[in-house]
N, C-alpha and C positions, 0 to 999 in steps of 0.2 A: 408658425414658429416665431418666437420673439426675436427681435433683431439683436445682434451682438452689441455689447455695451460700448465698444469703441474699437479703434484701430489696435491691432495686435491681439485681439481676443479670439483668434481663430479656434483655439482649443475650447473655449467656452461655447462658441457657436457650434462646434462639433458635439459638445456635451449635450446641448439643448436638442440638436437634431436626433442624436442617438436616444435620448430620453423619450422623445416622442415616438420614434420608430419602435422602441422596446414596448411601448404601450399598444401599438397597432399590430405588431407581428408576434407570433408565438415564440418562446425561447428556442433558439437553435434552428428556426425555419430557414432552410438553405436558400429560399428565394430572396431572403433579405441578407443573411450573414455573408454569403459569398460576394454579393455586389458591394456591400458596405466595406468589406475587407479590401476590395479592389479599388473602389472609387471614393470611399469615405462617406460618412453619415450625411454631411451637408449636401453633397451632390446627389445622393440617393433620395434625400428628403425633397430636394428641388424637383427632381425628375418625377417623383410620385405626385407631388402637389400640382404639377402642370399636366399630369396625364389625363387624357380624355378618351372616351370610347368613340366609335364611328359616328355617333349622333352628337358628339361634342359635349357629352355629359361627363362630369368628373367621375372617375372610377371610385369603387368602394374604398380602396386604400387611401386615395387622395382625399376623399371626404372625411374619413376618420382622422387623418393627419390634421386637417383643417380644424377639427373639433378638439384637438389635443394641444395643450399649451405646455411646452417643455419647462418653462420657468416655474409654472405652478407645480409641475411634477417634482422639480428639484426642491422647491420651497417646502412642499409637503413632506418629502423625504427627510429634509433637514430637521423638521419639527419632530419627526419620528426617530431621530437619532441615526439616520442613514446617510451615507455619501455614495455618489455615483462615480465609480472609477472607470476610466476609459483609456484606450491606447493613447500614449503621449503623456499621461500622468506619470510622475516619478514612481508612484505606487503600483503601476500596472505590472502584473506578473507576466514576464515575457514568454513563459512556457505555453501560455494560451495561444500565442501566435502560431504555434506548430499545427494547430487544428486546421489552418488554411490549406495544408498539404495532404489532408486525410479525407478520403471519400466519405460521404454521408451514410448514415444508417437510419433507415425508415424516415428519410427526408429530414433528418436532423443532423446538424454538423456545423463546421466552421467556427471561427472565433466568436465569442459573444460580442454583442454591440457594446456592452459594458457590464459591470458588476455592481449591484446594490449591496453595500457592505454596512454591517452594523457591528460595532465593537472597535476597541483601540488598536488591535493588532494590524499592522500594515501588511498588505498583500505582498510587497516586495521582500518581506521577511519570511515568507513561506517557501522561498527557494530551497530545494533539497528536502522538502517535506515528504512524508510517507503516508499513502492512503491505506487505511485498514477498513475493509468492508466485508460483509458477509450476510448470513441469514438473519431474517427478523425472528423466525422461530428457532432460535439457537438453543443448544444444549448447555448443560453446566460445564461440560468439557470445553466447548467452544468459547463460552463466556470467560472462563479462567485463562485460556490461552490468549484470547484477544486482549484482555486487560493487562496480562503480564508482558506480552509482546509490545503493546503500546507504551507501557511504562518504561521498558528498556530503551525503546527508540527515543522517547521524550527525554529521558535522563541524558542521552547522548547529544541533546541539543536540537534534535529535529522536530519540526512541527508535525503533529498527527492530524490528518484530514479524514473526515468521514461524513456521513449523511444525516446524523442525529436520529436515525430510525431506531425502533426497538431492536433488541438482540445485540448482534455483534457491533453495530455502529455505536450504540450507547456504551458498551463495554470499552470500546476503543477510546472514546472521549474521556470517560471516567478514569480509565487506566492512566492516560497521559496526565490528567489533573492530579491523580494520586501521587504522581512522581514530581509534582510541581512543574510540569511541562506545559507547553502551549498546544492548543488544539483549535481547529477550524471546522465549522459545520457548513456544508453546502446544501441548501434546501431546494426543493422543487416548487415551493410557494414563495410568496414575498418574504423578504428577510425580516419584515416587521411582524410576521405572524408566528404563532406558537404551534408548531406541528412536528411530531404528535403532541397533543395536549398534555399527555402524561409526562413529558420531558420539559415542562415549563421551568423548573428550577435549573436544569442543565443549560437551557437556552438563555435564561436570565444571566447565568454566570458567564457564559460565552460572550454575551453582549457587553458585559462589564469588564471582562478580563481578556477575552480572545477575539474571535470574529465569527460572525454569521454572514454567509455569502449567498446571493441568489442572482440568477440572470433575469428572473421575473420581476417586474416592477412591484412596488409596495402594494399590499392588499390582494395580490393574486392568490387564488386557491390552488392547493396541490391537485394535479391531474396526472393520469398515467403517462401521457406523452411527455409531460414536463419532467417526470422522473428519468425517462430515457435521455432527454436532453441534458439533464443535470449530471448524469453519470460521466459524460465526456469531460465535464469541467473538473470533476474529482480526479480523473486520470491525468488531465493536462496540467493541473496545478501542482502535481507531485512528481517526485523523481522516480517513484515506483509504487506499485499497487500490490498489497497483500490481501489475499482472499482467505478468510477463516470461516469455514463452513459455508457451503452454498449447494442447494439442491440443483437438480438438472436444469430447471427453468428459473433459477434465481436471477434477480436483477444485478446481483454482484458480479455475475459472469459477463454482463453487458459492460460494466466498468472495466473488468479485466480485458475484454475485447478491445475497448478504446485504448487502454494502456498499451496493448500489444501493437495496435495499428500506429500508435505514436512512437513506437520503438522504445518504449519505456519498459523496464523490467517488470514482469508479472511473477509474483511469488505465491505459492500455495501451501497451506498448512494441512497435512493429511489428518484424517480422522479415523475412527474405527471403520473397518471395511464393511461392516454391517449397517453403518449409519446412513440413512437417506439424506440427512442434513449435510453430509460431506461428499455425496455422489458427484456433484458438479465439480468440486475441487479435484477429486480423483480423476475425473475425465480430463481436466486441464493438464494434470500431471502426466497422465498416460499418453496424451497426444503431444507432449512436449511443449505445451503452451504456457507452462509455468515452471519455475524452479522450486524444488521442495525446500521448505524452511520449517524449523521446529520451534523457533523462538526469536526474540528480538536480536540476539547476537548474530544469528544467521542473516537476518535482514540487513543489519549494519555492515556485515562483511560484503554482501552482494552489492549494496548501494555505495559503499565507501570507495575511496580512491585506492589504487594499487598499493598493497602492503598495509592498508588501514583496517582496523577492527578484525584482524585475522582470528579465526576461531581455531582453537587447538583441537586437533583430531583426537577423538576419544579413544582410549585404549585401556585394556585391563591392567590391573596392578602387576608389577614385575614379580615373578616367582624366582626362588633360588636357582631353579634349573635354567632360567633364561640367561644367566650369567656364564653358563658352561659353553665350551666349544662343541662343535658338531660331533667330534670324535668322543668327547667325554659323555655327551648325551647318548651316543650309540652304545658305549660300554655300559652305562647306567641302565639302559633298557634290557641288558642281558643279565642283570643282577636280580636274584630272587628276593621276594619280600620277607618270607619266613625262614625256612631251612637254608642254611648257608651252602654255597657252592664253591668248588675249587676254581682257580683262575682259568684252567683249560676248559671247564664247562661254561664259564662266562664268555670265554673267547668264542666258542662254537655258537653260543646263542647270539652273540653280537656280530658274528661273521668277520672277526678280526684275528690277527696273529696273537699268540700267547704272550710273547715278549712285550708287545705294545700294550696289551690289556693289563699285564702285571704292573707296568709303570703307571698306567692311567688309574688303576685301582688304588695304588698307594697315594696318588695325588688327590683322588676323590675322598680317600679316608682322611687326609689332612684337613680338608675343608668341610668335613662332616656329612658327606652324601652317602658314604658306605661305612660299614664297620665289619670287623673280622672276629670270628670266634673259632672254636676248635673244629667246627664243621665246614668253615670256609667263609666266603663273602656274602653279605646280605645288605639290603638297603638300610641306611641310617635315617634318623628322624627328619633331617633336613630335606631328604629326597622325597619325603611323603607330602610336603607342602605343595 
C-alpha cells in the first residue's frame, strides 16, 4: 500500500487500504467486511500484510495485497470517471452502516468497504430513496405499474434506486427519468462496465445525470454471488423497498429479505392471481412480509412522515338515498315501485307505526323520493338512483 501523503491524511490512507482490500476480497465477503467495520481498513490491511503461515510463508491474501497498489487503483478509477467513497467521506450514505448489525446471508453481508461511484449525483442525496425491484421477465402489467409508481415517487422528490437489469428494474429507472426525477443504478459488476449491454443508453445517461454504484472494483465482471451481495446495498441505501412482480425464486425477494432484516419497510404490488411472475410477491403479502401497495401514492404514504402524503380512502359516489335518515330509508324500503300502496300498507311492510309513516312519506314526497296518485304511494324518480 502506498504511504499516506502526509500528516492528517488518515482518511486517504484508509481509502488506499480499502481500495486494495476491495480488489483482494469478493464484495460483501464477511471475512473482510466484519473486521474492517470493527478495526478499520488500515489495521486490516496491516494485519493481512504481516500474516504468515506456520512455515513463515506469506498467506495468499497477504501476497495478493502486496501485488495490489491502491494509488494505482484510484488513479485508474479517476481516469474512468469513478470516485471511491468510503466511511468518513461527507458523501458516505449512513444507511449502509446499519448492515453491521444484520446477520450474513450466504456468507455475504456487512457494510461495504467502499462504493465505486460514477455520475454526478452525490450519495448523501440518496437519503429517503425508494428501491423498486422485480422480475427480469416482467409482464406488460408489471412494466406499466413499475414505471408509473417510480414516476410518482420521483415527482415527490425521492430518488429511485434499482439494479439496471431487464424488466422491472429498467422500467423503474425510465419511469423516474420520464418524470424528470433522479435515479441510481447499483450494479453487480464494476461501475465502469455496461451490464446488461442492451441498457448502454440508460447507463450512459445515469453516468451523466445520476449515479452508477458498485461495491466491486472497476473492471469486475457480473457473477451470481455478486448479485446477492449487491442486493443488500439496494436495501440499505433506501428508506424502503417495493417489489413489483417476483417469481417464487426471484432475486428481488432477496432484496426484500435484506430490507426486512434492516427493519426497512417492504412493499409489494399484487398481480393477477394466476400470474407466476407475481407468485413471490403474493407469498410475501400472504406471510405478512410486505405491505400491499397499488401505486406510488401508497408508497409515499407508507414511507412519509405521520400525516404526510395521506391517501384518500376510495369510496363510491354518494347516492340520493345516502342523505336520508335510517327511519326514512326504512320507510322507503316499504314503498312499492309500480302500483301505489296506502300508508297503512307501507307501514306494515316497513314495520313501523302508521302515524310515523304518514309523516315520513310526506317528507319524502317533498324531497322527491316518493310520489302519490289515486292508488297510493309509490317510489319517485329520485329513489330509483
